[in-house]
C-alpha positions as CSV (number, residue, x, y, z in Angstrom):
1,M,-22.9,-13.3,47.5
2,K,-24.6,-14.5,44.3
3,I,-25.8,-11.0,43.6
4,V,-22.3,-9.6,43.9
5,I,-20.9,-12.2,41.4
6,L,-23.8,-11.4,39.1
7,I,-23.2,-7.7,39.2
8,L,-19.4,-8.2,38.6
9,A,-20.2,-10.5,35.6
10,M,-22.6,-7.9,34.1
11,M,-20.1,-5.1,34.6
12,S,-17.2,-7.0,33.0
13,G,-19.5,-8.0,30.1
14,M,-20.6,-4.4,29.6
15,G,-17.0,-3.2,29.7
16,A,-15.9,-5.8,27.1
17,S,-18.7,-4.7,24.8
18,I,-17.9,-1.0,25.2
19,K,-14.2,-1.8,24.5
20,K,-15.1,-3.8,21.4
21,S,-17.4,-1.1,20.0
22,A,-14.6,1.5,20.6
23,D,-12.1,-0.6,18.6
24,D,-14.7,-1.1,15.8
25,M,-15.3,2.6,15.6
26,K,-11.5,3.2,15.2
27,K,-11.4,0.7,12.4
28,I,-14.4,2.2,10.7
29,K,-13.0,5.7,11.0
30,A,-9.6,4.6,9.5
31,H,-11.4,2.8,6.6
32,H,-13.6,5.8,6.0
33,E,-10.6,8.1,5.8
34,L,-8.9,5.8,3.3
35,N,-12.0,5.8,1.2
36,E,-12.0,9.6,1.1
37,Y,-8.6,9.6,-0.7
38,K,-10.1,7.6,-3.6
39,S,-11.8,10.8,-4.9
40,Y,-8.3,12.4,-5.4
41,P,-7.0,11.0,-8.7
42,N,-3.5,12.5,-8.7
43,L,-2.2,11.5,-5.3
44,L,1.0,9.6,-5.4
45,P,2.4,7.7,-2.4
46,E,5.2,9.5,-0.5
47,V,8.5,7.7,-0.8
48,E,11.2,8.1,1.9
49,I,14.8,7.4,0.7
50,V,16.6,5.5,3.5
51,A,19.7,4.3,1.6
52,P,23.0,6.0,2.4
53,S,24.4,8.3,-0.2
54,K,27.8,7.4,-1.7
């Protein structure tokens, strides 16, 4: 019974570490994509007009 509990604890720990590393990779990828835009000097932010016209 102790071996089963030990295996379950190891698998849940491994799953948590894999999930955390996947989340970290997503954050790094987004940060890297934003850093690529710094090389373009003439990019302006896109503005969406949401006010109703009169």
